[in-house]
N, C-alpha and C positions, 0 to 999 in steps of 0.2 A: 513563493518559495522557488528559487532557481532550479530549473530542471537539471542543471549540472550536478546537483546533489546526488543524482543517481550514480555518479561515478566517483564521488569524493568521500564516501563513507564506507564502513565495513559491510561487505556483501554478506547476505544471510541466505542460507538454503531454506527451501520451503519447509522442511521438517524441523528447522530451528527457529521459525518465526516466534517472536515474543511481543507482548504488548509494548507499544511505542515505536515499533519498527515502521519505517516508511515503505509503502508498497507502491510499485510503479506499473503503469499500464500504457498500452498503445491503443488508443480508441479510434484512430484514423486509418490504421493498416499500413502506415509508413515505416514501421520498424523502429520508431523512436518514442521516447517518453512524452505522452501528451496529458497524462492524468496521474495524480498522486493522492494516496490516502494514508491513514494511520491505522496500523493493525491493532485490534483490541483483544485478540485472543479468541479461541473457540471458533475459528474460521470466519471471524467478522472483522470488518474495517469500517472506519468512518471517513466520509468524503463529502465534498461539496458537489452534489449531483446537479449539473447544469440542465439536464433533461427535465428533472423534477423541480428545479429551481429552489432547492433547499438542501440542507445538510442531512445526509441519510446514513444509516448503518446498513451495510450490505454483506452478504456472504462473499467470501473471497474465491475459494476453489469450488465451492458448492453452488455457484451461480452460473447459469449458462451464458450470461452476458460477460461477466467479469473474468471468469476462469480462462477462456481462450485469449484474452487481452493482457493477461498478467505477464509482465516482463521480468520481475524480480523484486528484491527487497534489500534495503540497507538499514543498518543500525546506527542511530545517531545518539541514543541514550543508553546508559547502562540499564539492562532490564529490571534490576532491583529498584532503581530509582523510579522508573516508569510505573512500576506496580504500586509504589508508595503514594503516588499522586492521585 
């Protein structure tokens, strides 16, 4: 998925996150998007975790690794559509 998606879709505030939203992270400290996940709801997101070498479900803001690296979120699907899948 192109990292430019971080600027092409509807911005979502933390309080308005919904399942299906893309969540973006800076894992290198350079101030730019280097990692993307899909928000699942209940402070969880799914991502391809290169450190663990597998797809994982992690906490978003309740995780001491991911929370400080969180850059923001974008909505690419209507939330009601995402919930039906």
